[in-house]
N, C-alpha and C positions, 0 to 999 in steps of 0.2 A: 678169057682173062677175068678172074674174079678179084674183087676188092676185099681184102681181109685186114683185120687188125693184126698187129705183131703177136698178140696173145692167141688169136684164133689160128694163126699160122703154126704155132707150136702144136696145138691140138691136131691140126690138119696133117702135120708131118708124122706125128705119132700114130694117128689113125691109118695113114697111108702104109706105114711100115708094119703095123700090127696086122693089117689086112693081108699084106703080102707074105708075111712070115709068122707062122704060129709060135715060133720060139721067142718072139719079142714080148717081153712082159714089162710092166710099169709099176714101180713101188715108190711110196712117199707119204708124207703127212698130209692128210686132208685132200688127196688128189682125186678121190672117188666121188662120193656123194656130194661133197662140197665143191667139186670142180676145181680145186686148187685155191690157195689163198689169193692168188692173182688172177684166178679164173682162166688159167691157161690149159686146163684139161677138162673143160666142160663137155659132157656127153660121152666121154670115153668109157666110163663104168657101164652105162646103159648099153653101149654098143658091143663091148667086148667081155663084160661080166667080171665078177669079183675074183676069179681065179687069175686073170691076167692083169687086172687093174686093182692093186691092193693098197688099201690104207694101212699105214704102219704106226707103231707106237712113236712117241716123241723121243727118238733116239737116233741121232745121225750115225753113230757107230753101228747100230743094228741095221739100218738101211743099207749102208755101203758094204758091210760085212756080208749081208745076205745076197746082195747083188754080185759081189765078187765071187762067192761060192757058186751062184747060179751060172755066171759066165764061164767058170772053170768046168762046169758039168754040162754044157751044151746049150744053154739059153742065151738070149741077147737082151739083158736087162737094161732098162732106163731107170735111173735113180733120180729123184728130185730132192735136193737140199733147199729148203724154203728160201733162205737168205744166204748169199755167198759167205757172209761173215761167219755162219755156223760151220763152215768147213774147218775152222780152227778147232772145233770140238772133236772132229773125227779125222784130223789130218794124217794120222799114222796110216790109215788104210790107203788113201790115194798116194801118199808120198813114199811110204815104205813097203806097201804090199802090192797094190794095183800096178804101180809104175815099174816094179822090179820082177814081177812073177814070171813073165815071159823070158826075161834074161836069165833069171836064176834057175829056171827049169831047162835051160839049154834049148828053148824053142819047142819043148814038148807039148805045150798048149798055148793058145792065145787067150786074150781076155777082151772079148767084144762087148764092151759096156759103155754107157754114156752117163755122166753125172751132169744133170741140168741144174742150174741155179740162177736165182734172180740177183743181179749184180748192180752195184753203183748207187748213186744218190739221186736227189731231185724230188723225193717225196716226203721229206722232213721226218724221217724215221730215226735220226740221231746217229751217234758215233758207232753204235754196236749193230746197226741194221742198214748201213748206207755205204759200206766200203766197196771200192772197186779193187778186187783182189786177183785179177787175171795174171798179174806178175808173180804171185805166189806159185801158181801152177806152172807158169812158163819156166820157172827155175828148177823144176824137177825133171830129170831125164826119164823118159818113158811115158810121159803124159802128152797127149795132143791137146791143143788149147784153141778154142774157137769162140768168137764173139761177134754175132751178126748185128747189122744196123737197120735192116729192112725186113718186111714181112716175107718177101720172096726169098731173101737169103736165109731167114729163119727156117723156112720149109725145106729148101734145097740142102742147106748145110746140116740141118739136124738129121735129115734122111741119110746123108752121106756118113755122118757120125755113127748112126745106128748100124750101118752096114760095115763099118770099119772093123778090122780085127783087133785093134788096140784100144785101150781106155781113152776116152775123149772127155775133157772137161768143157762143158758147153755153157758159156756165160751169157745170160739173157739180160739186156738192159731194162731194168724195171720201169724206168722213165718212159720207155718206148712202147710198153704193152698196149696202150690205147691207140697208138698211131696206125693209121690205115695206109695200105699200099697195094699195088696191083700184083697179083700172084698168078702165074700161068696155070691154066686148067690141066687136069690130068696128073700123071706121075711126074714128080720133080725131084731130081737128085743132082746136087752140085758137086764140086770137087774141093776137098780139103786142101789147104796149103796154097790157095790162090787169092791174091789181092785183086781189087777191081778199081780201074781208073774211072771215076765218076765225072770228072771234068778236066779238060786239057787246057793248059795255059803256057805262057812262055817266060814268065817272070819269076815264079817260085813254085815249089812243090810242098803241099800240105798233106801229111799223113794223119789219119784219124781212125778211131776204133769205136764201134758200138754207138753209145749215145752221143759221142763227140762228132760223129760223121755228119748228122744234119746241121750241127753248129758250124762245122768247117765249110759245108756247102753254102750256108747262109752268109758266112763271112766272105767267101770267095765271090759271091754275087755282089755284096756291098763293095768289096775291093775293086771289082770290075767297073763299077760306076765311077770310081776314082782313077781309072786308068791302069790299075794293077791287075794283071792277068795271071791267075793262079791255077795250077793243076791240083786236083784233090784226089787222093788215093785212099780207098777204104781197105785197111789192112786185112780185116776179116778173120785171119788165122795167124796166131802167134807161133804155134808149133803144129805143123811145119810152117816156116816163114817164107813168103814169096820174095826172096832177096832179089831175084832177077827183075821183077817189076819195080820194086823200090829203087834199085840202083839205076835202072833205065830212066825212070821218071825224074830222079834227082839229077842225074847227069844232064838231062835235057834242059833243065832250067838253071842249074848251078847253085840253087839255094834250097835248103830243106828246113821245114818246120814240122814238129810233131805236136799233136794235140792229144793229151793223155788225161784221163780222169783219175788214174791211180796217183798216189802220192809221189812226189818228185824223186825221192831217193830210191834208186834201183828200179825205176819204172821201165816199161817195155821200150820206151823211146831211147833210153840210155843204151840199150843193146843195139838198136838199129843205128844210132849215132856212131857207135863203135865200129859197126860193120861198114858203114858208109865212109868213115874216116880211113879205114884200112884199105878199102877197095876202090874208092873214088876220090881220094883227097885232092888230087890235082885237077879234078873237074869241078871242085867247089869254088864259088866266087865269094863266099862269106862263111863265117862260122855257122854250124848247125844250131838251131834255136828250138828249145823245148818249152812248150806251153802246158803247164801241169797244175794239178792240185798241190797246195803246199804240204810239206811233211808234218801234218798235224791231224788230230782227230777231226772228223767232219762235223760241223755244228748242226743242230736241229733247227735253229732260228732261221726263218726264211731268208732274210737279207744276208746273214752270215754264210749260209750254205751256198747261196747263189754267188756270193763273192769269192768263195773258195774254189769252186769248180770253174774250169775254163768256159768262158762265155763268148758269144759272138763278138761283143764289144772288145773283149781282151784279145781275141785272135786278130781282129782288124787292127787294133791299136799296135799290137806287137809287130805284125807284118809291116804296117806302114812305117813305123819307127825304125825298124832294122833294115828295111830296104832303102831308107834315106830319101 
């Protein structure tokens, strides 16, 4: 068992898959000699060479267009979009082209590619470089959407995404890049579309994603000291969505909370709340509660950014207040 940072797990997953399959290639801005702006691809250029690890011009359209063409003709490309906010610059390709190519070709070809991107706030980059946009991708039929919260999940889920026959949007929480965690030795491949129960309790169920997972866990530990026993579920994958685990853990406690970094309007928790209300309404003991970022641009000022994003204090206070 090795201890890796979240960012090192990214490089480890890519190296594992490039070693296994010569058709895996990696394209993006400053991913080669610079090792990535967040240092998540250090050593890959030296190990696999400039043919398979390619620095690109500053053009998100060019990166994704090249990767889509490569996937259609037999390669398994990994594209890096430096900040998830920049998906807005090239959204036509994932939303109108990647997501629909298999369907519109009648299944004549698949599109095995991964779009990796650094997502969310916490580093004071301001409104144009700090958005959590996983709900953008979740809304597009044909895209798979993954957002890991630990180094082990990064390696396992990224490997699974690279092997998948469909386009996968892989959202990495930039706040978690330096966080260390234990990662099993050897080849690691996880399963897309599976949530993970990190803590079991009897009083309420808390769903969280990516950077919000450690905060939900810390909040659950504080609540436990007050006599409130919370289950914490790491959603991990928004598409496919593990509704079976979510429904089972919600029914077990009768109370559901979502902790979402994305803005409140049309966030992923709203879809889950809808599913739970349809499938398990009579098993609920109280209304579903969403803990989110407000529907506003994220500030760069430290105190304002921290106040906008769900915090451990806000999770604890909300659960305590609504549980009565």
